[in-house]
SEVO-443844 format. One record per residue: x, y, z of N, C-alpha, C in turn. Coordinates in steps of 0.05 Angstrom, whole numbers. Layout:
N
+--------+--------+--------+--------+--------+--------+--------+--------+--------+
|    nxx |    nyy |    nzz |   caxx |   cayy |   cazz |    cxx |    cyy |    czz |
+--------+--------+--------+--------+--------+--------+--------+--------+--------+
|      X |      Y |      Z |      X |      Y |      Z |      X |      Y |      Z |
...
+--------+--------+--------+--------+--------+--------+--------+--------+--------+
This chain:
311
+--------+--------+--------+--------+--------+--------+--------+--------+--------+
|    nxx |    nyy |    nzz |   caxx |   cayy |   cazz |    cxx |    cyy |    czz |
+--------+--------+--------+--------+--------+--------+--------+--------+--------+
|    487 |   -336 |   1079 |    485 |   -317 |   1056 |    508 |   -297 |   1055 |
|    529 |   -301 |   1071 |    551 |   -283 |   1070 |    562 |   -281 |   1042 |
|    565 |   -257 |   1032 |    576 |   -253 |   1006 |    557 |   -255 |    983 |
|    532 |   -261 |    988 |    513 |   -265 |    966 |    509 |   -239 |    950 |
|    513 |   -216 |    963 |    509 |   -191 |    949 |    535 |   -178 |    941 |
|    558 |   -192 |    944 |    583 |   -181 |    936 |    583 |   -173 |    907 |
|    593 |   -149 |    902 |    595 |   -140 |    874 |    569 |   -128 |    863 |
|    550 |   -121 |    880 |    525 |   -109 |    870 |    531 |    -84 |    853 |
|    551 |    -68 |    862 |    557 |    -44 |    847 |    564 |    -50 |    818 |
|    576 |    -73 |    813 |    584 |    -80 |    786 |    560 |    -86 |    768 |
|    537 |    -89 |    781 |    513 |    -97 |    765 |    499 |    -73 |    753 |
|    509 |    -48 |    758 |    495 |    -25 |    748 |    494 |    -24 |    718 |
|    511 |    -39 |    704 |    510 |    -39 |    675 |    484 |    -51 |    664 |
|    469 |    -65 |    681 |    443 |    -76 |    673 |    423 |    -54 |    669 |
|    426 |    -32 |    684 |    407 |    -10 |    684 |    407 |      3 |    657 |
|    384 |      8 |    645 |    382 |     21 |    619 |    382 |      1 |    596 |
|    385 |    -25 |    602 |    384 |    -45 |    582 |    360 |    -64 |    585 |
|    340 |    -54 |    600 |    316 |    -69 |    605 |    321 |    -95 |    619 |
|    342 |    -96 |    636 |    349 |   -120 |    651 |    350 |   -114 |    680 |
|    348 |   -135 |    696 |    349 |   -133 |    725 |    360 |   -159 |    737 |
|    366 |   -158 |    762 |    373 |   -182 |    777 |    354 |   -185 |    800 |
|    343 |   -209 |    803 |    325 |   -215 |    825 |    338 |   -232 |    846 |
|    334 |   -224 |    871 |    341 |   -241 |    894 |    317 |   -259 |    900 |
|    320 |   -285 |    898 |    297 |   -303 |    902 |    297 |   -313 |    931 |
|    273 |   -314 |    942 |    270 |   -322 |    970 |    243 |   -337 |    974 |
|    241 |   -350 |    997 |    216 |   -364 |   1004 |    206 |   -353 |   1031 |
|    179 |   -356 |   1034 |    167 |   -347 |   1059 |    159 |   -372 |   1075 |
|    133 |   -378 |   1077 |    125 |   -401 |   1093 |    119 |   -426 |   1077 |
|    123 |   -425 |   1051 |    117 |   -448 |   1034 |    140 |   -451 |   1014 |
|    135 |   -468 |    994 |    155 |   -472 |    973 |    153 |   -451 |    951 |
|    133 |   -433 |    953 |    130 |   -412 |    932 |    154 |   -394 |    932 |
|    165 |   -388 |    908 |    187 |   -370 |    905 |    177 |   -341 |    902 |
|    192 |   -322 |    914 |    186 |   -294 |    911 |    212 |   -280 |    902 |
|    209 |   -256 |    890 |    233 |   -242 |    881 |    233 |   -213 |    889 |
|    257 |   -202 |    893 |    260 |   -174 |    898 |    284 |   -164 |    882 |
|    282 |   -140 |    871 |    304 |   -129 |    855 |    328 |   -125 |    872 |
|    351 |   -135 |    863 |    376 |   -132 |    878 |    383 |   -103 |    884 |
|    375 |    -85 |    866 |    382 |    -57 |    871 |    368 |    -45 |    895 |
|    348 |    -59 |    905 |    334 |    -49 |    929 |    347 |    -61 |    955 |
|    364 |    -81 |    951 |    374 |    -96 |    974 |    401 |    -85 |    983 |
|    403 |    -81 |   1009 |    429 |    -72 |   1020 |    445 |    -96 |   1030 |
|    432 |   -115 |   1043 |    445 |   -140 |   1051 |    425 |   -160 |   1060 |
|    434 |   -185 |   1063 |    418 |   -207 |   1073 |    433 |   -219 |   1097 |
|    419 |   -221 |   1120 |    432 |   -231 |   1144 |    415 |   -252 |   1158 |
|    427 |   -267 |   1175 |    412 |   -283 |   1194 |    396 |   -265 |   1212 |
|    372 |   -273 |   1219 |    355 |   -256 |   1235 |    368 |   -250 |   1262 |
|    373 |   -224 |   1268 |    385 |   -218 |   1294 |    364 |   -218 |   1316 |
|    372 |   -212 |   1340 |    353 |   -209 |   1362 |    335 |   -186 |   1356 |
|    309 |   -190 |   1360 |    289 |   -169 |   1354 |    277 |   -159 |   1380 |
|    272 |   -133 |   1381 |    259 |   -121 |   1404 |    230 |   -116 |   1398 |
|    212 |   -127 |   1414 |    183 |   -124 |   1410 |    175 |    -95 |   1413 |
|    157 |    -86 |   1396 |    146 |    -59 |   1397 |    117 |    -60 |   1405 |
|    110 |    -50 |   1429 |     82 |    -51 |   1438 |     64 |    -34 |   1419 |
|     40 |    -45 |   1414 |     20 |    -32 |   1398 |     28 |    -27 |   1368 |
|     48 |    -41 |   1359 |     56 |    -39 |   1331 |     37 |    -54 |   1314 |
|     38 |    -49 |   1288 |     22 |    -64 |   1269 |     29 |    -94 |   1271 |
|      9 |   -112 |   1268 |     14 |   -140 |   1272 |     37 |   -152 |   1255 |
|     43 |   -141 |   1231 |     64 |   -153 |   1215 |     92 |   -143 |   1223 |
|     93 |   -124 |   1241 |    119 |   -114 |   1251 |    128 |   -134 |   1272 |
|    148 |   -150 |   1265 |    157 |   -171 |   1283 |    174 |   -160 |   1306 |
|    186 |   -137 |   1301 |    202 |   -124 |   1321 |    221 |   -104 |   1307 |
|    240 |    -93 |   1323 |    260 |    -75 |   1312 |    287 |    -87 |   1317 |
|    306 |    -81 |   1300 |    333 |    -90 |   1302 |    353 |    -67 |   1301 |
|    375 |    -69 |   1315 |    395 |    -49 |   1313 |    416 |    -59 |   1293 |
|    419 |    -44 |   1271 |    437 |    -52 |   1250 |    457 |    -29 |   1245 |
|    482 |    -34 |   1253 |    503 |    -15 |   1248 |    495 |     13 |   1258 |
|    484 |     14 |   1282 |    477 |     39 |   1294 |    450 |     50 |   1286 |
|    436 |     36 |   1268 |    409 |     45 |   1259 |    388 |     26 |   1269 |
|    366 |     36 |   1277 |    343 |     20 |   1285 |    324 |     17 |   1262 |
|    319 |     -8 |   1254 |    301 |    -13 |   1231 |    279 |    -32 |   1239 |
|    255 |    -28 |   1228 |    233 |    -47 |   1233 |    237 |    -72 |   1216 |
|    228 |    -94 |   1227 |    229 |   -120 |   1213 |    201 |   -130 |   1209 |
|    193 |   -133 |   1183 |    166 |   -141 |   1177 |    164 |   -170 |   1170 |
|    143 |   -183 |   1179 |    137 |   -211 |   1172 |    122 |   -211 |   1146 |
|    136 |   -216 |   1124 |    123 |   -214 |   1097 |    101 |   -235 |   1094 |
|    105 |   -259 |   1105 |     85 |   -279 |   1103 |     59 |   -271 |   1115 |
|     61 |   -259 |   1139 |     37 |   -250 |   1152 |     23 |   -227 |   1136 |
|     39 |   -210 |   1123 |     27 |   -189 |   1107 |     11 |   -200 |   1084 |
|     19 |   -223 |   1074 |      5 |   -236 |   1052 |    -19 |   -253 |   1061 |
|    -23 |   -254 |   1087 |    -46 |   -269 |   1098 |    -40 |   -297 |   1108 |
|    -14 |   -304 |   1107 |     -6 |   -330 |   1119 |     -4 |   -328 |   1149 |
|     -2 |   -351 |   1162 |      4 |   -350 |   1191 |     32 |   -338 |   1195 |
|     35 |   -323 |   1216 |     61 |   -311 |   1221 |     83 |   -332 |   1224 |
|    108 |   -325 |   1217 |    130 |   -344 |   1220 |    133 |   -350 |   1249 |
|    136 |   -376 |   1256 |    140 |   -384 |   1284 |    167 |   -377 |   1294 |
|    184 |   -396 |   1297 |    211 |   -391 |   1306 |    227 |   -376 |   1285 |
|    242 |   -356 |   1294 |    258 |   -341 |   1275 |    288 |   -348 |   1278 |
|    294 |   -369 |   1292 |    322 |   -377 |   1297 |    337 |   -382 |   1272 |
|    324 |   -393 |   1252 |    338 |   -400 |   1227 |    329 |   -382 |   1203 |
|    315 |   -361 |   1210 |    304 |   -343 |   1189 |    325 |   -323 |   1180 |
|    320 |   -311 |   1157 |    337 |   -290 |   1146 |    322 |   -264 |   1146 |
|    336 |   -242 |   1145 |    324 |   -215 |   1141 |    337 |   -203 |   1116 |
|    320 |   -195 |   1097 |    328 |   -181 |   1074 |    326 |   -151 |   1080 |
|    348 |   -138 |   1082 |    348 |   -109 |   1088 |    347 |    -93 |   1062 |
|    326 |    -77 |   1059 |    321 |    -64 |   1033 |    313 |    -35 |   1037 |
|    318 |    -20 |   1017 |    312 |      9 |   1017 |    288 |     14 |    998 |
|    266 |     21 |   1010 |    241 |     27 |    995 |    231 |     54 |   1003 |
|    225 |     71 |    983 |    211 |     96 |    989 |    223 |    112 |   1011 |
|    250 |    116 |   1010 |    264 |    133 |   1028 |    269 |    121 |   1055 |
|    261 |     97 |   1060 |    266 |     85 |   1086 |    279 |     57 |   1083 |
|    293 |     49 |   1104 |    305 |     23 |   1105 |    290 |      5 |   1124 |
|    284 |    -19 |   1116 |    269 |    -38 |   1132 |    279 |    -66 |   1126 |
|    272 |    -84 |   1145 |    279 |   -112 |   1141 |    254 |   -129 |   1136 |
|    257 |   -148 |   1118 |    235 |   -166 |   1112 |    243 |   -194 |   1121 |
|    228 |   -205 |   1139 |    233 |   -232 |   1150 |    225 |   -253 |   1130 |
|    244 |   -270 |   1122 |    238 |   -291 |   1103 |    249 |   -318 |   1114 |
|    237 |   -339 |   1103 |    245 |   -366 |   1113 |    271 |   -376 |   1101 |
|    276 |   -369 |   1076 |    300 |   -378 |   1063 |    306 |   -362 |   1039 |
|    332 |   -359 |   1033 |    341 |   -343 |   1009 |    354 |   -362 |    990 |
|    346 |   -361 |    965 |    356 |   -380 |    944 |    382 |   -370 |    931 |
|    378 |   -352 |    912 |    401 |   -343 |    896 |    393 |   -317 |    881 |
|    412 |   -307 |    866 |    406 |   -283 |    849 |    406 |   -293 |    820 |
|    385 |   -283 |    805 |    383 |   -290 |    776 |    382 |   -265 |    760 |
|    395 |   -266 |    736 |    396 |   -244 |    718 |    373 |   -248 |    697 |
|    357 |   -227 |    693 |    333 |   -230 |    676 |    330 |   -205 |    659 |
|    313 |   -208 |    639 |    304 |   -186 |    622 |    276 |   -178 |    631 |
|    271 |   -152 |    632 |    245 |   -143 |    641 |    222 |   -154 |    623 |
|    229 |   -161 |    598 |    208 |   -173 |    581 |    199 |   -200 |    591 |
|    215 |   -213 |    608 |    208 |   -238 |    620 |    191 |   -234 |    646 |
|    189 |   -209 |    655 |    173 |   -203 |    679 |    146 |   -194 |    669 |
|    126 |   -209 |    676 |     99 |   -205 |    665 |     79 |   -194 |    686 |
|     59 |   -180 |    678 |     39 |   -171 |    697 |     25 |   -194 |    710 |
|     13 |   -190 |    734 |     -2 |   -212 |    747 |    -24 |   -222 |    729 |
|    -31 |   -247 |    732 |    -52 |   -259 |    716 |    -79 |   -245 |    721 |
|    -96 |   -244 |    700 |   -123 |   -233 |    703 |   -137 |   -249 |    725 |
|   -152 |   -235 |    741 |   -166 |   -248 |    763 |   -152 |   -245 |    789 |
|   -128 |   -233 |    789 |   -114 |   -229 |    815 |   -129 |   -211 |    833 |
|   -143 |   -192 |    822 |   -160 |   -174 |    838 |   -145 |   -150 |    849 |
|   -160 |   -130 |    857 |   -149 |   -105 |    867 |   -135 |   -108 |    894 |
|   -142 |   -130 |    908 |   -130 |   -135 |    934 |   -104 |   -152 |    932 |
|    -96 |   -158 |    908 |    -72 |   -175 |    905 |    -47 |   -159 |    913 |
|    -27 |   -173 |    924 |     -2 |   -161 |    932 |     19 |   -166 |    911 |
|     11 |   -174 |    887 |     31 |   -179 |    865 |     32 |   -155 |    846 |
|     57 |   -149 |    838 |     60 |   -130 |    816 |     68 |   -144 |    791 |
|     80 |   -168 |    793 |     89 |   -182 |    770 |     95 |   -211 |    777 |
|     98 |   -227 |    755 |    105 |   -255 |    759 |    126 |   -262 |    737 |
|    141 |   -283 |    742 |    160 |   -293 |    721 |    165 |   -322 |    727 |
|    182 |   -334 |    710 |    189 |   -362 |    715 |    219 |   -365 |    714 |
|    229 |   -380 |    733 |    258 |   -387 |    735 |    260 |   -417 |    737 |
|    273 |   -430 |    719 |    276 |   -459 |    718 |    248 |   -472 |    720 |
|    229 |   -461 |    705 |    202 |   -471 |    704 |    187 |   -469 |    730 |
|    197 |   -453 |    748 |    183 |   -448 |    773 |    172 |   -419 |    773 |
|    147 |   -417 |    783 |    134 |   -391 |    784 |    147 |   -373 |    806 |
|    154 |   -349 |    799 |    165 |   -330 |    818 |    146 |   -306 |    819 |
|    137 |   -300 |    844 |    119 |   -277 |    848 |    134 |   -253 |    858 |
|    129 |   -230 |    846 |    142 |   -205 |    854 |    121 |   -188 |    869 |
|    127 |   -182 |    894 |    108 |   -170 |    911 |    106 |   -140 |    908 |
|     82 |   -129 |    913 |     78 |   -100 |    914 |     85 |    -90 |    942 |
|    111 |    -87 |    946 |    120 |    -79 |    973 |    110 |    -51 |    980 |
|    106 |    -34 |    960 |     96 |     -8 |    966 |     68 |     -9 |    978 |
|     52 |    -28 |    969 |     25 |    -32 |    980 |     27 |    -41 |   1009 |
|     45 |    -60 |   1014 |     48 |    -71 |   1041 |     57 |    -48 |   1060 |
|     76 |    -32 |   1052 |     86 |    -11 |   1069 |     65 |     11 |   1073 |
|     49 |     16 |   1052 |     28 |     36 |   1055 |      7 |     27 |   1076 |
|      2 |      1 |   1077 |    -18 |     -9 |   1096 |     -7 |     -8 |   1124 |
|     20 |    -12 |   1127 |     32 |    -12 |   1153 |     39 |     16 |   1163 |
|     52 |     31 |   1146 |     63 |     57 |   1154 |     43 |     79 |   1147 |
|     29 |     76 |   1125 |     11 |     97 |   1116 |     26 |    118 |   1100 |
|     12 |    134 |   1085 |     24 |    156 |   1069 |      8 |    181 |   1072 |
|     21 |    203 |   1069 |      8 |    230 |   1069 |      4 |    238 |   1040 |
|    -21 |    240 |   1031 |    -27 |    245 |   1003 |    -36 |    274 |    997 |
|    -40 |    290 |   1018 |    -49 |    317 |   1014 |    -25 |    336 |   1010 |
|    -28 |    353 |    990 |     -7 |    373 |    984 |    -10 |    397 |   1003 |
|     12 |    407 |   1013 |     12 |    430 |   1031 |      0 |    454 |   1017 |
|    -14 |    470 |   1033 |    -29 |    493 |   1023 |    -10 |    513 |   1010 |
|     14 |    517 |   1021 |     33 |    537 |   1010 |     43 |    529 |    983 |
|     44 |    503 |    977 |     52 |    494 |    950 |     29 |    499 |    930 |
|      5 |    494 |    939 |    -18 |    498 |    921 |    -23 |    527 |    915 |
|    -17 |    544 |    935 |    -23 |    573 |    932 |     -7 |    585 |    909 |
|    -21 |    598 |    891 |     -7 |    613 |    870 |      6 |    595 |    849 |
|      1 |    570 |    849 |     14 |    552 |    829 |     -8 |    538 |    812 |
|    -21 |    554 |    796 |    -43 |    543 |    780 |    -32 |    531 |    754 |
|    -33 |    504 |    753 |    -25 |    491 |    728 |    -48 |    475 |    716 |
|    -72 |    482 |    725 |    -96 |    466 |    717 |   -102 |    467 |    687 |
|    -91 |    487 |    673 |    -97 |    489 |    645 |    -78 |    472 |    628 |
|    -60 |    459 |    641 |    -42 |    441 |    627 |    -57 |    416 |    616 |
|    -44 |    402 |    598 |    -57 |    378 |    586 |    -54 |    354 |    605 |
|    -62 |    331 |    595 |    -61 |    307 |    611 |    -32 |    299 |    618 |
|    -30 |    283 |    639 |     -4 |    273 |    647 |     -6 |    242 |    646 |
|     13 |    229 |    633 |     14 |    200 |    631 |     30 |    189 |    655 |
|     18 |    170 |    669 |     30 |    158 |    693 |     34 |    128 |    687 |
|     59 |    119 |    689 |     65 |     91 |    685 |     76 |     79 |    710 |
|     62 |     60 |    722 |     72 |     48 |    747 |     57 |     21 |    750 |
|     72 |      0 |    758 |     59 |    -26 |    762 |     46 |    -29 |    789 |
|     51 |    -11 |    808 |     38 |    -12 |    834 |     12 |      4 |    834 |
|    -10 |     -9 |    842 |    -35 |      5 |    843 |    -34 |     27 |    864 |
|    -20 |     22 |    886 |    -17 |     42 |    907 |     -3 |     67 |    896 |
|     19 |     63 |    882 |     35 |     85 |    871 |     18 |    100 |    850 |
|      4 |     86 |    833 |    -13 |     99 |    812 |    -33 |    118 |    826 |
|    -46 |    108 |    846 |    -67 |    124 |    860 |    -55 |    147 |    875 |
|    -31 |    144 |    886 |    -17 |    166 |    899 |    -11 |    189 |    880 |
|     -1 |    181 |    856 |      5 |    201 |    836 |    -21 |    214 |    825 |
|    -41 |    197 |    820 |    -66 |    208 |    810 |    -78 |    228 |    830 |
|    -77 |    222 |    856 |    -87 |    240 |    876 |    -72 |    266 |    876 |
|    -46 |    265 |    873 |    -30 |    289 |    871 |    -37 |    306 |    847 |
|    -40 |    294 |    824 |    -48 |    308 |    800 |    -75 |    321 |    802 |
|    -94 |    306 |    814 |   -121 |    317 |    817 |   -122 |    341 |    835 |
|   -105 |    342 |    856 |   -104 |    365 |    873 |    -93 |    390 |    858 |
|    -77 |    384 |    838 |    -66 |    406 |    821 |    -85 |    413 |    798 |
|   -107 |    399 |    796 |   -126 |    404 |    775 |   -118 |    392 |    748 |
|   -102 |    370 |    749 |    -93 |    357 |    725 |   -105 |    330 |    722 |
|   -108 |    321 |    697 |   -120 |    295 |    691 |    -98 |    275 |    687 |
|   -100 |    251 |    700 |    -80 |    230 |    697 |    -90 |    209 |    678 |
|    -72 |    199 |    661 |    -77 |    176 |    645 |    -59 |    154 |    657 |
|    -71 |    132 |    667 |    -57 |    112 |    683 |    -52 |     87 |    666 |
|    -27 |     78 |    665 |    -20 |     53 |    653 |     -2 |     37 |    672 |
|      1 |     11 |    667 |     14 |     -7 |    686 |     43 |    -14 |    680 |
|     53 |     -7 |    657 |     81 |    -12 |    651 |     91 |      5 |    628 |
|    117 |      3 |    623 |    129 |     20 |    602 |    120 |     13 |    574 |
|    115 |    -13 |    569 |    106 |    -21 |    543 |     79 |     -9 |    537 |
|     61 |    -10 |    556 |     34 |      1 |    553 |     36 |     31 |    549 |
|     54 |     44 |    564 |     58 |     73 |    562 |     67 |     80 |    534 |
|     87 |     66 |    524 |     98 |     72 |    497 |     76 |     68 |    475 |
|     61 |     47 |    478 |     39 |     43 |    458 |     19 |     66 |    459 |
|     12 |     75 |    483 |     -6 |     98 |    485 |      6 |    123 |    472 |
|     31 |    129 |    477 |     44 |    152 |    466 |     45 |    151 |    435 |
|     52 |    127 |    425 |     54 |    124 |    396 |     27 |    127 |    383 |
|      6 |    116 |    396 |    -21 |    118 |    385 |    -30 |    147 |    385 |
|    -25 |    161 |    407 |    -33 |    190 |    408 |    -18 |    206 |    387 |
|      7 |    201 |    383 |     23 |    215 |    364 |     13 |    209 |    335 |
|      5 |    184 |    331 |     -5 |    177 |    304 |    -32 |    190 |    299 |
|    -49 |    191 |    318 |    -76 |    202 |    315 |    -76 |    232 |    313 |
|    -58 |    245 |    327 |    -59 |    275 |    329 |    -35 |    288 |    316 |
|    -18 |    272 |    303 |      5 |    285 |    290 |     26 |    296 |    309 |
|     26 |    287 |    334 |     44 |    297 |    354 |     30 |    298 |    381 |
|     43 |    307 |    401 |     32 |    306 |    428 |     29 |    334 |    441 |
|     36 |    355 |    427 |     36 |    381 |    439 |     10 |    390 |    451 |
|    -12 |    382 |    439 |    -38 |    390 |    449 |    -52 |    368 |    464 |
|    -38 |    346 |    469 |    -51 |    323 |    482 |    -39 |    316 |    509 |
|    -13 |    320 |    513 |      0 |    310 |    536 |     22 |    329 |    545 |
|     23 |    335 |    571 |     43 |    354 |    581 |     69 |    339 |    589 |
|     66 |    316 |    602 |     90 |    303 |    612 |     84 |    274 |    618 |
|    106 |    259 |    624 |    104 |    231 |    632 |    117 |    228 |    660 |
|    103 |    214 |    678 |    114 |    206 |    704 |    116 |    176 |    704 |
|    140 |    166 |    706 |    144 |    137 |    703 |    160 |    125 |    726 |
|    150 |    102 |    735 |    166 |     85 |    753 |    190 |     74 |    737 |
|    210 |     64 |    751 |    233 |     51 |    737 |    228 |     21 |    734 |
|    220 |      8 |    756 |    216 |    -21 |    756 |    188 |    -28 |    747 |
|    185 |    -40 |    723 |    159 |    -48 |    713 |    161 |    -72 |    695 |
|    140 |    -89 |    695 |    141 |   -112 |    676 |    142 |   -103 |    647 |
|    152 |   -121 |    630 |    153 |   -117 |    601 |    174 |    -97 |    593 |
|    172 |    -72 |    603 |    191 |    -51 |    596 |    195 |    -33 |    620 |
|    220 |    -29 |    628 |    225 |    -12 |    651 |    225 |     18 |    644 |
|    227 |     35 |    664 |    225 |     64 |    659 |    249 |     75 |    644 |
|    273 |     64 |    648 |    296 |     73 |    633 |    293 |     67 |    603 |
|    283 |     43 |    597 |    280 |     36 |    569 |    257 |     52 |    557 |
|    236 |     57 |    572 |    214 |     74 |    562 |    225 |    101 |    555 |
|    241 |    113 |    572 |    252 |    140 |    567 |    270 |    139 |    542 |
|    286 |    119 |    540 |    303 |    116 |    516 |    287 |    115 |    491 |
|    265 |     99 |    491 |    248 |     97 |    467 |    234 |    123 |    461 |
|    226 |    138 |    481 |    214 |    164 |    477 |    233 |    183 |    463 |
|    258 |    183 |    472 |    278 |    201 |    461 |    286 |    193 |    432 |
|    282 |    168 |    425 |    289 |    159 |    398 |    267 |    165 |    378 |
|    243 |    171 |    387 |    221 |    176 |    369 |    218 |    206 |    364 |
|    222 |    215 |    339 |    220 |    244 |    333 |    194 |    257 |    342 |
|    173 |    242 |    343 |    147 |    253 |    351 |    145 |    256 |    381 |
|    161 |    241 |    396 |    159 |    241 |    425 |    182 |    253 |    439 |
|    204 |    258 |    425 |    230 |    263 |    437 |    231 |    288 |    456 |
|    212 |    306 |    452 |    212 |    331 |    469 |    194 |    328 |    494 |
|    182 |    305 |    498 |    165 |    301 |    521 |    182 |    304 |    547 |
|    170 |    316 |    567 |    182 |    319 |    593 |    178 |    293 |    608 |
|    199 |    280 |    617 |    197 |    255 |    631 |    209 |    256 |    659 |
|    193 |    249 |    679 |    201 |    248 |    707 |    201 |    219 |    715 |
|    224 |    209 |    725 |    226 |    182 |    736 |    220 |    183 |    766 |
|    201 |    168 |    775 |    191 |    169 |    802 |    192 |    141 |    813 |
|    212 |    135 |    830 |    217 |    107 |    836 |    224 |    102 |    865 |
|    219 |     78 |    874 |    226 |     70 |    901 |    255 |     62 |    904 |
|    271 |     63 |    882 |    299 |     57 |    882 |    315 |     80 |    894 |
|    307 |     90 |    917 |    319 |    114 |    928 |    347 |    110 |    938 |
|    353 |     87 |    949 |    379 |     84 |    962 |    402 |     77 |    944 |
|    396 |     67 |    920 |    418 |     58 |    903 |    417 |     70 |    875 |
|    402 |     91 |    873 |    398 |    102 |    846 |    423 |    116 |    836 |
|    430 |    111 |    811 |    454 |    123 |    799 |    445 |    147 |    782 |
|    452 |    171 |    792 |    443 |    195 |    778 |    452 |    196 |    749 |
|    474 |    184 |    743 |    484 |    184 |    716 |    465 |    171 |    696 |
|    448 |    153 |    706 |    429 |    139 |    688 |    408 |    159 |    678 |
|    401 |    179 |    694 |    382 |    199 |    685 |    392 |    213 |    660 |
|    417 |    221 |    661 |    429 |    234 |    637 |    432 |    214 |    614 |
|    440 |    190 |    620 |    444 |    170 |    599 |    419 |    165 |    583 |
|    396 |    162 |    596 |    372 |    156 |    581 |    356 |    181 |    573 |
|    364 |    205 |    584 |    351 |    230 |    575 |    327 |    238 |    591 |
|    323 |    228 |    616 |    301 |    237 |    632 |    306 |    265 |    642 |
|    285 |    280 |    647 |    288 |    307 |    656 |    293 |    310 |    686 |
|    282 |    290 |    701 |    283 |    292 |    730 |    280 |    265 |    743 |
|    292 |    261 |    766 |    288 |    237 |    782 |    280 |    246 |    810 |
|    259 |    233 |    821 |    251 |    237 |    849 |    244 |    210 |    861 |
|    252 |    205 |    886 |    244 |    180 |    900 |    215 |    182 |    909 |
|    203 |    158 |    911 |    176 |    156 |    922 |    177 |    158 |    952 |
|    154 |    164 |    965 |    132 |    181 |    955 |    130 |    204 |    975 |
|    132 |    228 |    964 |    127 |    252 |    981 |    109 |    270 |    964 |
|     84 |    274 |    974 |     65 |    289 |    958 |     74 |    317 |    952 |
|     87 |    331 |    971 |     96 |    358 |    966 |    118 |    359 |    945 |
|    137 |    341 |    948 |    160 |    340 |    929 |    150 |    333 |    901 |
|    132 |    314 |    899 |    121 |    306 |    873 |    105 |    330 |    861 |
|     89 |    343 |    878 |     73 |    366 |    868 |     92 |    388 |    858 |
|    112 |    394 |    873 |    131 |    415 |    865 |    145 |    408 |    839 |
|    152 |    383 |    836 |    165 |    374 |    811 |    146 |    376 |    788 |
|    120 |    369 |    792 |    101 |    372 |    770 |     97 |    401 |    762 |
|     95 |    418 |    782 |     91 |    447 |    777 |    115 |    458 |    761 |
|    139 |    451 |    770 |    163 |    460 |    756 |    164 |    449 |    727 |
|    156 |    424 |    724 |    156 |    412 |    697 |    136 |    425 |    679 |
|    113 |    431 |    689 |     92 |    444 |    672 |    102 |    472 |    664 |
|    115 |    486 |    683 |    125 |    513 |    676 |    147 |    511 |    655 |
|    164 |    491 |    657 |    186 |    488 |    637 |    174 |    481 |    610 |
|    154 |    464 |    609 |    141 |    457 |    584 |    128 |    482 |    572 |
|    114 |    498 |    588 |    101 |    522 |    578 |    122 |    541 |    567 |
|    145 |    544 |    581 |    166 |    563 |    572 |    177 |    554 |    545 |
|    181 |    528 |    542 |    193 |    518 |    517 |    173 |    520 |    494 |
|    147 |    517 |    500 |    127 |    520 |    479 |    124 |    549 |    470 |
|    129 |    567 |    489 |    126 |    596 |    483 |    150 |    607 |    469 |
|    173 |    593 |    472 |    198 |    603 |    460 |    197 |    603 |    429 |
+--------+--------+--------+--------+--------+--------+--------+--------+--------+
């Protein structure tokens, strides 16, 4: 796989155009899986791994990569398959998720494909709340499953969802209106909802940008605007049907919605291009997931909205 990710930086023009590139890989069967190239730092042959006593079962070991120690997870085992046997011919996809770098052990890596987010669809009905899928698509008539890596990491590493007392103290935003949350990961939606609830705010949860835009347009149509209905939008960037950049662009194009405060909250922490925030007109970007940082951002956003309404 040497050179498979050469020129990733040149692919940034896809951002904001509702497009992405997927790195396709296989685990223990012929099923294809995909991961956004923007999350991937490199793909290598599996190096020597050091066993970690008492680690989570899917942690196959740790590897030293360019002076950094990273955990290597057996993705197949996380999905309920038998663990990968010999790793002599396996690959490791090194990716940046939620402020951390980790390796994902895979059996084989196929290629990179350029796609439109409209071709990335939500999981089929019946997948259930325990599903590890955030989306599916087709490449050359083959089904490609896109995994909820945030859910896998939350089960292995855990998350802190309680807001610090000093942030809560003296920051009463409970009289603000609802907050719209758009994210395709059930784990991420619940993390944000929990944060909002601790602040005394009500969350409206949707699964992608297209659903979010429909909700906003419906509310604006019914109420003649959103001033008394919604305080802000918190949106993921990577979502089926419509990504967060495109959602923000559509919000800014609609006279009824254009003043909405939009926060992009995404696991694309390691490769995010700050210029894209300005290009699409978002108010703020924060990487997933830190309850205190998200809470502070929400408080600041509510205060900015109140100030603009009072002006």
